Backbone as CSV, one residue per row, in Angstrom:
resi,resn,N_x,N_y,N_z,CA_x,CA_y,CA_z,C_x,C_y,C_z
1,MET,-22.357,-40.970,76.926,-23.102,-41.659,75.393,-22.602,-41.457,74.045
2,LEU,-22.835,-42.162,73.261,-22.594,-42.047,72.021,-23.891,-41.581,71.173
3,ILE,-23.661,-40.482,70.146,-24.695,-40.826,68.861,-25.159,-41.791,68.460
4,ASP,-26.587,-41.769,67.862,-26.797,-42.934,67.580,-28.089,-42.102,66.085
5,ARG,-26.982,-41.731,64.892,-27.317,-40.644,64.240,-28.837,-41.245,63.424
6,ALA,-28.655,-42.829,63.118,-29.549,-43.289,61.813,-31.205,-43.173,63.187
7,GLY,-30.780,-43.464,64.107,-31.979,-43.543,64.723,-32.582,-41.713,65.377
8,LEU,-31.775,-40.926,65.245,-31.672,-39.434,65.927,-32.238,-39.310,63.911
9,ALA,-31.830,-39.182,63.020,-32.787,-39.009,62.365,-33.846,-39.829,61.747
10,GLU,-34.030,-40.945,61.983,-35.364,-41.621,61.995,-36.068,-40.670,63.076
11,PHE,-36.046,-40.802,64.224,-37.008,-40.456,64.746,-37.550,-38.531,64.732
12,LEU,-36.683,-38.372,64.207,-36.811,-36.554,63.730,-37.797,-36.577,62.695
13,ARG,-37.417,-37.240,61.780,-38.403,-37.493,60.557,-39.719,-37.655,61.406
14,ARG,-39.903,-38.924,61.681,-41.578,-39.305,61.991,-41.913,-38.262,63.066
15,ARG,-41.305,-37.605,63.708,-41.907,-36.824,64.305,-42.399,-35.375,64.047
16,ARG,-41.528,-34.955,62.661,-42.178,-34.486,61.818,-43.198,-33.941,60.984
17,GLU,-43.356,-35.570,60.038,-44.094,-35.922,59.942,-45.651,-36.208,60.208
18,ALA,-45.487,-36.257,61.831,-47.095,-36.917,62.352,-47.441,-35.356,62.622
19,LEU,-46.531,-34.357,62.650,-46.863,-32.802,62.899,-47.988,-32.278,62.533
20,GLN,-49.093,-31.361,62.325,-49.677,-30.529,61.159,-49.611,-29.429,61.802
21,PRO,-50.053,-28.511,60.254,-49.518,-27.160,61.061,-49.961,-26.144,61.824
22,GLU,-51.599,-27.058,62.136,-52.713,-26.842,63.377,-52.398,-26.896,64.965
23,ASP,-51.174,-28.028,64.638,-51.087,-28.597,65.940,-49.987,-27.224,66.597
24,VAL,-48.524,-26.583,65.886,-47.991,-25.825,66.134,-48.156,-24.247,65.693
25,GLY,-49.855,-24.576,65.523,-49.992,-22.686,65.563,-50.116,-21.938,64.449
26,LEU,-49.465,-22.978,63.208,-49.184,-22.295,61.435,-50.429,-22.476,60.817
27,PRO,-50.492,-21.833,59.552,-51.740,-22.316,58.933,-51.466,-23.224,58.107
28,ARG,-52.077,-23.432,57.068,-51.970,-24.887,56.725,-51.770,-24.625,55.471
29,GLY,-52.838,-23.386,54.437,-52.334,-22.979,53.421,-53.571,-24.051,52.259
30,GLN,-53.257,-23.624,50.937,-53.976,-24.349,50.237,-53.169,-24.931,49.464
31,ARG,-52.171,-24.966,49.168,-50.803,-25.873,48.786,-49.966,-26.246,48.751
32,ARG,-50.687,-27.408,50.398,-49.602,-27.701,51.239,-49.364,-29.474,50.591
33,ARG,-48.945,-30.091,50.328,-48.679,-31.639,49.861,-47.549,-31.947,50.573
34,THR,-46.752,-31.742,51.393,-46.169,-32.558,52.415,-47.246,-33.297,53.241
35,SER,-46.559,-34.783,53.858,-47.280,-35.284,54.801,-46.653,-34.516,56.367
36,GLY,-47.855,-33.845,57.078,-46.747,-33.341,58.505,-46.139,-32.074,57.682
37,LEU,-45.222,-31.170,58.051,-44.829,-29.933,58.818,-43.295,-30.485,57.587
38,ARG,-43.064,-29.033,57.063,-42.205,-29.566,56.178,-40.612,-28.727,57.488
39,ARG,-39.431,-29.106,56.233,-38.093,-29.155,57.407,-38.206,-27.553,57.744
40,GLU,-38.587,-27.037,56.714,-38.261,-24.824,56.983,-39.236,-24.770,57.986
41,GLU,-40.140,-25.146,58.191,-41.440,-24.668,59.071,-40.730,-25.258,60.285
42,VAL,-39.781,-26.667,60.492,-39.954,-27.503,61.892,-38.412,-26.073,62.589
43,ALA,-37.407,-26.107,61.334,-36.213,-25.140,61.661,-36.876,-24.005,62.708
44,THR,-37.528,-23.131,61.822,-37.992,-21.889,62.247,-38.863,-22.120,63.709
45,LEU,-39.758,-23.337,63.912,-39.959,-23.583,65.224,-38.840,-23.941,66.464
46,CYS,-38.046,-24.255,65.548,-36.629,-24.413,66.549,-35.377,-23.473,67.230
47,HIS,-35.720,-22.360,66.726,-35.295,-21.399,65.929,-33.443,-22.099,65.366
48,ILE,-33.591,-22.997,64.695,-32.042,-23.094,63.507,-32.278,-22.852,62.509
49,SER,-31.630,-23.451,62.009,-31.186,-23.280,60.264,-31.418,-24.240,59.351
50,ALA,-32.458,-24.244,58.765,-32.951,-25.179,57.832,-32.116,-26.129,57.590
51,ASP,-31.002,-25.529,56.921,-29.486,-26.924,56.422,-28.967,-27.546,57.933
52,TYR,-29.339,-26.853,58.955,-28.855,-27.710,60.041,-29.877,-28.318,60.241
53,TYR,-31.052,-28.429,60.250,-31.958,-29.314,60.594,-31.883,-30.407,59.521
54,SER,-31.756,-29.985,58.493,-31.736,-31.020,57.175,-30.998,-31.828,57.437
55,ARG,-29.460,-31.530,57.862,-28.689,-32.542,57.941,-28.499,-33.487,59.089
56,LEU,-29.305,-33.273,60.226,-29.652,-33.842,60.695,-30.624,-34.794,61.121
57,GLU,-31.472,-35.121,60.028,-32.888,-35.942,59.657,-32.106,-36.675,58.711
58,ARG,-31.238,-36.517,57.807,-29.885,-36.939,57.014,-29.314,-37.863,57.708
59,GLY,-28.972,-37.342,58.880,-27.793,-38.954,59.797,-26.820,-38.459,59.509
60,ARG,-26.412,-36.348,59.305,-25.362,-36.125,59.284,-25.353,-34.780,59.863
61,GLY,-24.244,-34.149,59.718,-23.969,-33.033,60.663,-23.254,-33.011,61.636
62,PRO,-22.603,-31.767,62.367,-21.745,-32.202,63.869,-23.180,-32.989,64.787
63,HIS,-22.068,-33.057,66.228,-22.903,-33.085,67.051,-23.509,-32.238,67.606
64,PRO,-25.300,-32.758,67.953,-25.898,-31.333,68.249,-25.350,-31.384,70.067
65,SER,-25.583,-30.111,70.111,-25.687,-29.792,71.569,-26.716,-29.898,72.573
66,GLU,-26.665,-30.055,73.625,-27.998,-30.684,74.615,-28.823,-28.904,74.356
67,GLN,-28.295,-27.406,74.058,-29.082,-26.633,74.022,-29.908,-26.544,72.663
68,MET,-29.000,-26.991,71.846,-29.864,-27.342,70.306,-31.046,-28.409,70.174
69,ILE,-30.784,-29.743,71.121,-31.816,-30.820,71.170,-32.829,-30.450,72.320
70,ALA,-32.569,-29.553,73.114,-33.885,-29.191,74.001,-34.586,-28.182,73.032
71,SER,-34.117,-27.284,72.381,-34.907,-26.537,71.580,-35.652,-27.093,70.385
72,ILE,-35.495,-27.960,69.643,-35.676,-29.041,68.618,-36.880,-29.838,69.475
73,ALA,-36.439,-30.143,70.604,-37.718,-30.718,71.536,-39.041,-30.230,71.454
74,GLN,-38.887,-28.720,71.789,-39.967,-28.024,71.953,-40.343,-27.437,70.282
75,GLY,-39.211,-27.432,69.851,-39.956,-27.055,68.634,-41.034,-28.160,68.045
76,LEU,-40.551,-29.369,67.994,-41.559,-30.327,67.826,-42.774,-30.915,68.591
77,HIS,-42.656,-30.051,69.935,-43.747,-29.976,70.458,-43.988,-31.580,71.441
78,LEU,-42.708,-32.138,71.687,-42.475,-33.683,71.912,-42.806,-33.774,73.420
79,SER,-43.614,-34.825,74.076,-43.677,-35.097,75.019,-42.289,-34.815,75.973
80,LEU,-42.243,-35.360,77.706,-41.058,-35.480,78.680,-40.370,-36.952,78.088
81,ASP,-41.428,-38.297,77.831,-40.798,-39.018,77.327,-40.137,-39.084,76.123
82,GLU,-40.647,-38.720,75.097,-40.289,-38.358,73.468,-38.932,-36.892,73.995
83,ARG,-38.959,-35.985,74.786,-38.088,-35.557,75.170,-36.817,-36.335,75.716
84,ASP,-36.915,-37.012,76.173,-35.806,-38.038,76.850,-35.534,-38.693,76.032
85,HIS,-35.844,-39.361,75.256,-35.397,-40.164,74.237,-34.880,-39.909,73.077
86,LEU,-35.092,-38.453,72.939,-34.027,-37.748,71.677,-33.230,-37.197,72.153
87,PHE,-32.696,-36.753,73.318,-31.363,-36.566,74.120,-30.654,-37.479,74.110
88,ARG,-31.404,-38.817,74.263,-30.531,-40.211,74.385,-30.486,-40.696,73.141
89,LEU,-30.698,-40.613,71.668,-30.232,-40.863,70.971,-29.623,-40.025,70.313
90,ALA,-29.514,-38.577,70.583,-28.283,-37.295,70.253,-26.709,-37.765,71.168
91,GLY,-27.016,-38.400,72.535,-26.103,-38.754,72.933,-25.900,-38.509,74.341
92,HIS,-26.736,-37.392,74.961,-26.921,-36.834,76.237,-27.718,-37.344,77.417
93,HIS,-27.282,-37.185,78.435,-28.400,-37.152,79.612,-29.317,-36.731,79.422
94,PRO,-31.044,-37.388,80.037,-31.973,-35.876,79.226,-32.028,-35.303,80.594
95,PRO,-32.765,-33.851,80.623,-32.505,-32.549,81.644,-33.125,-33.480,82.390
96,VAL,-33.478,-32.811,83.678,-33.983,-33.283,85.190,-35.483,-32.796,84.789
97,ARG,-36.711,-33.768,85.565,-37.871,-32.904,85.104,-38.498,-32.690,86.504
98,GLY,-39.346,-31.750,86.489,-40.088,-31.104,87.428,-40.050,-29.661,87.035
99,GLY,-40.226,-28.850,88.773,-39.853,-27.523,88.849,-39.150,-26.488,88.188
100,THR,-37.765,-27.221,88.197,-36.411,-26.709,87.485,-36.792,-26.705,86.154
101,GLY,-37.307,-27.678,85.590,-37.359,-27.840,83.670,-37.914,-26.745,83.074
102,GLU,-37.439,-26.470,81.576,-38.040,-25.174,81.006,-38.688,-26.034,79.787
103,HIS,-39.022,-27.442,79.648,-39.983,-27.941,78.520,-40.995,-27.616,78.886
104,ILE,-41.791,-27.056,77.901,-43.163,-26.799,78.016,-44.102,-28.252,77.572
105,SER,-45.098,-28.520,77.806,-45.834,-29.441,77.933,-46.514,-29.264,75.899
106,PRO,-46.810,-30.566,75.513,-47.432,-29.835,74.163,-48.827,-29.789,74.018
107,GLY,-49.529,-30.062,75.431,-50.941,-30.027,75.402,-50.762,-28.252,76.121
108,LEU,-49.983,-28.111,76.810,-50.048,-26.261,77.322,-49.592,-25.506,76.094
109,LEU,-48.714,-26.342,75.178,-48.566,-25.263,74.027,-49.588,-25.455,72.742
110,ARG,-50.105,-26.280,73.030,-51.209,-26.182,71.524,-52.354,-25.037,72.436
111,ILE,-52.699,-25.404,73.787,-53.640,-24.158,73.959,-52.680,-22.511,73.476
112,PHE,-51.613,-22.407,74.296,-50.909,-21.270,73.780,-51.080,-20.731,72.642
113,ASP,-50.889,-21.902,71.539,-50.583,-21.446,70.385,-52.425,-21.098,69.667
114,ARG,-53.503,-21.250,69.874,-54.537,-20.673,69.721,-54.790,-19.383,70.594
115,LEU,-54.206,-18.811,70.997,-54.499,-17.742,72.219,-54.241,-16.545,71.173
116,ALA,-54.781,-16.082,70.598,-54.311,-15.082,69.253,-54.882,-13.554,69.777
117,ASP,-56.071,-13.758,70.079,-56.736,-12.369,70.340,-56.902,-11.824,72.320
118,THR,-56.056,-12.319,73.171,-56.025,-12.113,74.609,-54.094,-11.783,74.879
119,PRO,-53.722,-11.557,75.867,-52.527,-11.854,76.082,-52.854,-12.871,77.209
120,ALA,-51.129,-13.249,76.456,-51.260,-14.689,76.938,-49.597,-15.040,77.794
121,GLU,-49.144,-16.304,78.299,-47.304,-16.468,78.733,-47.551,-17.542,79.069
122,ILE,-46.733,-18.139,79.506,-46.404,-19.609,80.371,-45.007,-19.355,81.146
123,VAL,-45.222,-19.605,82.157,-44.037,-18.633,83.095,-44.090,-20.167,84.297
124,THR,-42.555,-20.192,84.486,-42.209,-21.128,85.256,-42.458,-21.163,87.440
125,GLU,-42.415,-21.573,87.700,-42.709,-21.715,89.089,-41.880,-20.551,89.431
126,LEU,-40.866,-20.243,89.233,-40.136,-18.865,89.733,-40.600,-17.414,88.770
127,GLY,-41.656,-17.564,87.920,-42.144,-16.716,87.313,-41.273,-16.214,86.485
128,GLU,-40.582,-17.149,85.588,-39.363,-16.612,84.916,-40.533,-17.243,83.576
129,THR,-40.830,-16.122,82.252,-41.498,-16.175,81.486,-40.935,-17.028,80.113
130,LEU,-41.165,-17.870,80.072,-40.813,-18.979,79.059,-41.606,-18.837,77.063
131,ARG,-42.784,-17.822,76.842,-43.196,-18.015,75.724,-44.465,-16.500,75.973
132,GLN,-44.390,-15.946,75.405,-45.382,-14.832,75.232,-46.068,-14.833,74.034
133,ASN,-47.882,-14.309,73.839,-47.966,-14.214,72.832,-47.959,-12.542,72.040
134,ALA,-47.713,-12.229,71.327,-47.983,-11.325,70.775,-48.532,-9.928,71.909
135,LEU,-49.475,-10.009,71.773,-50.488,-9.279,72.880,-49.930,-9.475,74.310
136,GLY,-49.843,-10.412,74.495,-49.417,-10.559,75.994,-47.681,-9.585,75.925
137,VAL,-47.339,-9.615,75.204,-45.928,-8.481,74.843,-45.918,-7.167,74.723
138,ALA,-47.067,-6.940,74.085,-47.927,-5.036,74.156,-47.889,-5.276,75.324
139,LEU,-48.940,-6.099,76.262,-48.669,-5.674,77.236,-47.951,-5.543,78.502
140,ASN,-47.340,-6.334,78.508,-46.291,-6.469,79.867,-44.666,-6.307,79.149
141,GLY,-44.273,-5.883,77.829,-42.860,-5.980,77.198,-42.694,-7.389,77.136
142,ASP,-41.262,-7.573,76.305,-40.740,-9.032,76.124,-40.222,-9.282,77.581
143,LEU,-40.750,-9.898,78.238,-40.345,-10.482,79.328,-39.388,-11.227,79.452
144,THR,-39.106,-12.361,78.092,-38.390,-13.216,77.759,-36.949,-12.879,77.255
145,ARG,-36.502,-11.587,77.431,-35.477,-10.963,77.039,-34.445,-11.289,78.633
146,PHE,-34.934,-11.121,79.852,-34.351,-11.410,80.604,-33.249,-12.083,80.904
147,THR,-32.189,-12.491,81.872,-31.110,-13.592,81.671,-30.867,-13.324,83.002
148,GLY,-30.431,-14.589,83.703,-29.710,-14.692,84.757,-30.937,-14.499,85.893
149,PRO,-30.453,-13.706,87.230,-31.631,-13.980,87.866,-32.908,-13.030,87.929
150,ALA,-32.567,-12.240,86.996,-33.612,-11.153,86.607,-34.408,-11.550,85.472
151,ARG,-34.325,-13.021,85.398,-35.638,-13.636,84.868,-36.529,-14.215,85.703
152,SER,-36.361,-14.182,87.179,-37.875,-14.112,88.010,-38.183,-12.462,87.941
153,ILE,-40.067,-12.911,87.949,-40.271,-11.263,88.119,-40.531,-11.417,89.469
154,GLY,-40.858,-11.768,90.444,-40.360,-11.673,91.424,-39.276,-10.874,92.067
155,TYR,-38.101,-11.253,91.527,-36.920,-10.455,91.628,-36.618,-9.477,91.317
156,ARG,-37.650,-9.479,89.582,-37.682,-8.164,89.031,-38.281,-6.993,90.552
157,TRP,-39.325,-7.826,90.702,-39.677,-6.938,91.597,-39.219,-6.069,92.520
158,PHE,-38.617,-6.719,93.670,-37.598,-6.482,94.602,-36.339,-5.079,93.613
159,THR,-36.067,-5.275,92.721,-34.858,-4.859,92.300,-35.004,-3.442,90.950
160,ASP,-36.352,-3.279,90.296,-35.754,-3.050,89.361,-37.258,-2.483,89.062
161,PRO,-37.266,-0.616,89.684,-38.405,0.311,89.788,-39.167,0.230,88.126
162,ALA,-38.684,-0.442,86.898,-39.823,-0.251,85.951,-40.678,-1.799,85.817
163,CYS,-40.091,-2.325,86.687,-41.247,-3.676,87.111,-42.218,-3.086,87.356
164,ARG,-42.436,-2.582,88.439,-43.263,-2.087,89.702,-44.408,-0.974,88.450
165,ALA,-43.867,-0.105,87.696,-44.330,1.264,87.567,-45.621,0.806,86.702
166,ARG,-45.713,-0.540,86.102,-46.405,-1.158,85.379,-48.157,-1.699,86.078
167,TYR,-47.593,-1.858,87.108,-49.304,-2.073,88.274,-49.318,-0.936,88.984
168,HIS,-50.462,-1.012,89.361,-51.162,0.324,90.411,-50.373,0.032,91.677
169,PRO,-49.983,1.537,91.809,-49.058,1.889,93.061,-50.068,0.914,94.533
170,ASP,-51.429,1.168,94.355,-52.323,0.512,95.685,-51.918,-0.741,95.969
171,ASP,-51.528,-1.150,95.142,-51.487,-2.743,94.751,-50.239,-3.531,94.705
172,HIS,-49.008,-2.321,95.179,-48.011,-2.977,95.428,-47.732,-3.807,96.531
173,PRO,-48.053,-3.333,97.673,-47.756,-4.292,99.106,-48.254,-5.550,98.846
174,LEU,-49.462,-5.844,98.117,-50.119,-7.319,98.260,-49.026,-7.805,97.181
175,HIS,-48.972,-7.412,96.158,-47.332,-8.137,95.191,-46.142,-8.379,96.234
176,SER,-46.087,-7.793,96.835,-44.557,-8.009,97.639,-44.559,-8.841,98.286
177,ARG,-46.093,-8.677,98.919,-46.207,-10.242,99.889,-46.660,-11.227,98.925
178,VAL,-46.907,-11.756,97.902,-46.662,-12.434,96.872,-46.096,-12.732,96.547
179,PHE,-45.159,-11.924,96.079,-43.652,-12.720,95.667,-42.732,-13.367,96.646
180,ALA,-42.859,-12.948,97.839,-42.386,-13.121,98.554,-42.637,-14.666,99.629
181,SER,-43.899,-14.479,99.832,-44.384,-15.614,100.127,-44.052,-17.281,98.948
182,GLY,-44.438,-16.506,97.378,-44.371,-17.710,96.932,-42.508,-18.684,96.647
183,LEU,-41.969,-17.295,97.298,-40.442,-17.657,96.999,-40.052,-18.872,97.961
184,ARG,-40.591,-18.145,99.601,-40.290,-19.028,100.603,-41.554,-20.852,99.937
185,HIS,-42.608,-20.771,99.695,-42.930,-21.989,99.084,-41.838,-22.708,98.226
186,VAL,-41.348,-21.751,97.114,-40.804,-22.706,96.181,-39.139,-23.694,96.916
187,ALA,-38.762,-22.344,97.129,-37.468,-22.700,98.203,-37.404,-23.760,99.307
188,THR,-38.657,-24.013,100.065,-38.551,-25.252,100.823,-39.071,-26.391,99.780
189,VAL,-39.755,-26.443,99.110,-39.952,-27.520,98.304,-39.077,-28.028,97.935
190,ARG,-37.700,-26.951,97.434,-36.960,-27.208,96.445,-35.910,-27.843,97.372
191,GLY,-35.307,-26.833,98.287,-34.496,-26.929,98.965,-33.061,-26.088,99.216
192,PRO,-32.290,-25.818,100.388,-30.988,-25.732,99.876,-30.037,-26.277,98.677
193,GLY,-29.899,-25.161,97.976,-28.949,-25.371,96.965,-29.455,-24.966,95.136
194,SER,-31.064,-24.775,95.977,-31.594,-24.863,94.744,-31.608,-23.468,94.314
195,ARG,-32.357,-22.890,93.030,-32.543,-21.838,92.186,-33.481,-20.765,93.237
196,ALA,-34.552,-21.070,93.605,-34.978,-20.204,94.937,-34.775,-19.912,96.167
197,ALA,-33.583,-21.012,96.518,-32.473,-20.128,97.859,-31.913,-19.188,97.367
198,TYR,-30.758,-19.607,96.074,-30.464,-18.370,95.651,-30.895,-17.194,95.420
199,LEU,-32.178,-16.891,94.564,-33.046,-15.556,94.844,-33.387,-15.252,95.897
200,GLN,-33.276,-15.834,96.780,-34.168,-15.553,98.540,-32.955,-15.009,98.972
201,LYS,-31.473,-15.498,98.992,-29.925,-15.199,99.552,-29.880,-13.813,98.604
202,LEU,-29.658,-13.762,97.551,-29.536,-12.811,96.956,-30.320,-10.961,97.388
203,LEU,-31.976,-11.477,97.517,-32.600,-10.500,97.899,-32.216,-10.070,99.437
204,MET,-31.893,-11.341,99.896,-31.745,-10.494,101.695,-30.943,-9.989,101.810
205,ASP,-29.445,-10.476,100.338,-28.884,-9.717,100.701,-28.770,-8.408,100.292
206,SER,-29.441,-8.006,99.564,-29.361,-6.635,98.732,-31.230,-5.955,99.115
207,CYS,-31.982,-5.714,99.590,-33.080,-5.482,99.616,-33.570,-5.102,101.295
208,GLU,-33.774,-4.343,101.669,-34.349,-3.971,103.001,-35.855,-4.421,102.709
209,GLU,-36.419,-3.754,101.712,-38.199,-4.385,102.076,-38.203,-5.874,101.867
210,PHE,-37.315,-6.248,101.075,-37.562,-8.095,100.641,-37.330,-8.954,101.824
211,ARG,-36.216,-8.185,102.822,-35.734,-8.796,104.040,-37.311,-8.784,105.312
212,THR,-38.046,-7.194,105.309,-39.282,-7.466,105.870,-40.357,-7.593,105.680
213,VAL,-40.433,-8.038,104.661,-41.875,-9.015,103.829,-41.022,-10.094,104.432
214,TRP,-39.827,-10.758,104.178,-39.712,-12.405,104.238,-39.649,-12.449,105.369
215,ASN,-39.580,-11.829,106.523,-39.362,-12.064,108.136,-40.497,-12.265,108.644
216,GLU,-41.273,-11.522,107.951,-43.050,-12.171,108.282,-43.289,-13.631,107.958
217,HIS,-42.658,-13.989,107.290,-42.844,-15.877,107.284,-44.516,-16.010,106.735
218,GLU,-45.168,-15.478,106.294,-46.796,-15.453,105.600,-45.958,-16.636,104.322
219,ILE,-46.988,-17.663,103.776,-47.268,-18.479,102.925,-48.685,-18.544,102.361
220,GLY,-48.555,-18.650,101.285,-50.341,-19.098,100.763,-50.915,-17.681,100.567
221,VAL,-50.115,-16.617,100.403,-50.640,-15.003,99.666,-50.913,-15.646,98.336
222,ARG,-51.575,-15.241,97.861,-52.115,-15.226,96.282,-52.656,-13.730,95.788
223,HIS,-52.310,-13.942,94.466,-53.094,-12.092,93.943,-54.222,-12.313,93.854
224,GLN,-55.331,-11.464,93.707,-56.471,-11.536,93.433,-56.386,-11.578,91.915
225,HIS,-57.552,-11.829,91.524,-57.727,-12.664,89.638,-57.648,-11.103,89.338
226,LEU,-58.555,-10.355,89.649,-58.344,-8.932,88.654,-56.982,-8.447,89.113
227,LYS,-56.893,-7.641,87.930,-54.925,-7.195,88.486,-55.053,-5.893,87.524
228,ARG,-54.441,-4.707,88.160,-54.909,-3.109,87.640,-53.440,-3.126,87.126
229,PHE,-53.492,-2.584,85.876,-51.846,-2.285,85.216,-52.204,-0.890,84.728
230,ARG,-51.002,0.100,84.253,-50.851,1.323,84.245,-49.700,0.779,82.718
231,HIS,-50.651,0.940,81.994,-49.501,0.926,80.479,-49.289,1.988,80.297
232,PRO,-47.782,1.894,79.692,-46.704,3.590,79.461,-47.659,4.056,77.996
233,GLU,-48.519,3.271,76.702,-49.465,3.752,75.984,-51.123,3.718,75.940
234,VAL,-51.753,3.186,76.239,-52.698,3.130,76.454,-53.554,3.032,77.753
235,GLY,-53.162,3.645,78.919,-53.258,4.197,80.625,-53.674,2.886,81.579
236,ALA,-54.775,3.075,82.528,-55.177,2.197,83.465,-56.047,1.229,82.499
237,LEU,-55.215,-0.485,83.196,-56.282,-1.813,82.467,-56.432,-2.500,83.843
238,GLU,-57.779,-2.837,83.726,-58.133,-4.655,85.054,-58.435,-5.189,83.905
239,LEU,-57.255,-6.287,84.333,-58.142,-7.503,83.702,-57.619,-8.582,84.252
240,THR,-58.545,-9.672,84.518,-58.858,-10.768,84.925,-57.712,-11.557,84.492
241,CYS,-57.089,-12.727,84.995,-55.496,-13.510,85.439,-56.192,-14.733,85.950
242,GLN,-56.648,-15.550,84.533,-56.713,-17.401,84.705,-55.474,-17.697,84.526
243,ALA,-55.149,-18.848,85.339,-54.301,-19.514,85.095,-54.344,-21.077,85.118
244,LEU,-53.960,-21.786,84.065,-53.962,-23.244,84.199,-52.788,-23.751,84.539
245,LEU,-52.569,-24.301,85.312,-51.120,-25.300,86.144,-51.022,-26.755,85.415
246,ASP,-49.290,-26.748,84.590,-48.838,-28.189,84.271,-48.416,-28.647,85.540
247,PRO,-48.974,-29.843,86.427,-48.450,-30.319,87.358,-46.980,-31.012,87.661
248,ASP,-46.814,-31.821,86.276,-46.022,-32.060,85.834,-44.453,-31.492,85.826
249,GLN,-44.524,-30.006,85.431,-43.328,-29.177,84.969,-43.551,-28.196,86.327
250,GLY,-44.174,-28.241,86.518,-44.646,-26.516,87.839,-44.951,-25.625,86.757
251,HIS,-45.594,-25.330,85.524,-45.485,-24.190,84.547,-46.846,-23.973,84.559
252,SER,-47.174,-22.342,84.418,-48.885,-22.185,84.660,-48.636,-20.823,83.259
253,LEU,-49.731,-21.490,82.497,-50.223,-20.416,81.433,-51.257,-19.370,81.991
254,LEU,-50.835,-18.477,81.981,-51.360,-17.280,82.191,-51.996,-16.429,80.912
255,VAL,-53.315,-16.012,81.506,-54.321,-15.621,80.652,-55.132,-14.613,81.036
256,TYR,-55.139,-13.544,80.480,-55.123,-12.071,80.992,-56.233,-11.380,79.418
257,THR,-57.695,-11.283,80.594,-59.144,-11.224,79.689,-59.679,-9.569,80.381
258,ALA,-60.510,-9.079,79.653,-61.450,-8.260,80.136,-62.679,-8.358,79.576
259,VAL,-63.825,-7.813,80.680,-64.970,-7.540,80.332,-65.437,-7.076,79.028
260,PRO,-66.153,-8.221,78.807,-66.738,-7.180,76.994,-67.534,-6.405,77.258
261,GLY,-67.061,-4.798,76.833,-67.709,-4.062,76.565,-67.367,-2.777,77.385
262,SER,-65.937,-3.141,78.563,-65.341,-2.462,79.240,-64.460,-1.114,78.824
263,GLU,-64.263,-0.552,79.599,-63.332,0.332,78.692,-61.843,-0.289,78.453
264,SER,-61.269,-1.329,79.739,-60.338,-2.346,79.773,-60.595,-3.031,77.467
265,HIS,-61.421,-3.217,78.299,-61.803,-4.349,76.766,-61.544,-3.501,75.514
266,GLU,-61.967,-2.301,75.578,-61.677,-1.739,74.374,-60.302,-1.255,73.926
267,LYS,-59.394,-1.387,75.177,-57.836,-1.046,75.432,-57.240,-1.854,75.347
268,LEU,-57.549,-2.940,75.194,-57.053,-4.309,74.786,-56.817,-4.560,73.358
269,ALA,-58.561,-4.176,72.595,-58.628,-4.015,71.212,-57.032,-3.290,70.607
270,LEU,-57.633,-1.928,71.378,-56.002,-1.235,70.925,-55.102,-1.573,70.937
271,LEU,-54.638,-2.117,72.268,-53.071,-1.980,72.817,-52.823,-3.657,71.416
272,SER,-53.857,-4.071,71.260,-53.394,-5.271,69.845,-52.899,-4.439,67.860
273,VAL,-54.134,-3.341,68.100,-53.307,-2.992,66.454,-52.340,-2.196,67.031
274,ILE,-51.688,-1.758,68.333,-50.641,-1.619,68.843,-48.765,-2.599,68.225
275,GLY,-49.289,-3.491,69.250,-48.545,-4.401,69.121,-48.027,-4.728,67.130
276,ASN,-49.565,-5.080,66.567,-48.917,-5.233,64.695,-48.193,-4.890,64.315
277,GLN,-48.361,-3.515,65.129,-47.636,-2.155,64.353,-46.285,-2.032,64.962
278,ASP,-45.854,-2.543,65.604,-44.983,-2.787,66.599,-44.205,-3.898,65.690
279,VAL,-44.815,-4.892,65.607,-44.328,-6.128,65.205,-43.763,-5.701,63.604
280,ALA,-44.916,-5.042,62.664,-44.367,-4.684,61.307,-43.138,-3.747,61.386
281,PHE,-42.996,-2.769,62.089,-42.179,-1.950,62.165,-40.727,-2.821,62.381
282,SER,-40.688,-3.323,63.334,-39.551,-4.141,63.968,-38.945,-5.409,62.534
283,ARG,-40.144,-5.875,61.353,-39.668,-6.664,60.518,-39.399,-5.557,59.555
284,ARG,-40.006,-4.408,59.128,-39.089,-3.316,58.126,-37.891,-3.522,58.565
285,GLU,-37.646,-3.024,59.682,-36.223,-2.455,60.621,-35.127,-3.485,60.425
286,THR,-35.857,-4.727,60.335,-34.766,-6.072,60.329,-34.647,-6.500,58.705
287,SER,-35.047,-5.760,57.703,-35.296,-6.267,56.895,-34.141,-5.625,55.693
C-alpha cells in the first residue's frame, strides 16, 4: 500500500481540530485561541516530537511506521474505524480487531481520563496493563513497564514473587485459580497459536503450581469485588474493584475504591500524596 500524504495530513488536522482539551484530560486554560488541540498537545499525547507531528500534518517527513501510526491513533482518541482509515492513509494494513488488539476505545479513554482521585487502569483480556493513572501507579507500581510474557499479570503471578507480595496471603490460592481459569477461557476462545496458548505452554513448562491448578480444569472462577492489598508504604488496604468491559476490544477499565470514612479510604488519600511526591521527585531528577 502507498502512503497518501495529502489525505493523511488533512485527516490528522481535522481530527486534531475536532478534539477539545477536556476530551483528552487536559486543562483548557484561559488564553486558548486554537480550534481544538494544539499540535504540541497532540504530539505529547502521541509520545512523539512536535516537529515530527507537524511535518506529518504538512504532508512531509518520513514514512511513519505502523508503531508510530498506532501511537497517533491512540493519542487522537480515534475509533476503530478511524484508526483503520489512518493506517490505510499511511500505507499500512490495519491491525486486527478484538482481544489481541491494544487500541483503547475513545469512550473508555474518556472515562479513564476523568478518574484522578481513585486508582484506575485499563487491561487486556490477558491482564496486560495498557494505561494506569497516577494513583494506580502509586497502588500497584508501574505495570506498563513489563515486556514479553511478563506483561500479563497471570504470568507474573506464577513466576514473580514480587507480584504476590502486594496481596493478602490468605487470598493467594483464589488468585491462582482465577488466573488459571481466565487463561483457560481466553486460550479456548483464541485457539492454538494465540498468545494465551503460548503463555499456557510457558507456565506448564516452568511452574509446578500452575500445572496443579490448570489440571483442575476450572472455568469461570472470578475475583471477589473486595481485594485485600499489602502496600509497602501504607500497609493493609481493602478496596472494591469494579470493572467496565469494552466488548469490541476485550479491554477492561478497573477502578479501585474504598468505603468513605474507612481506614482504607484514609490510606488511599495518603497514597495520593505519596504518589504526587514521587512524580514531582521524578520530574526534578530528569530536569
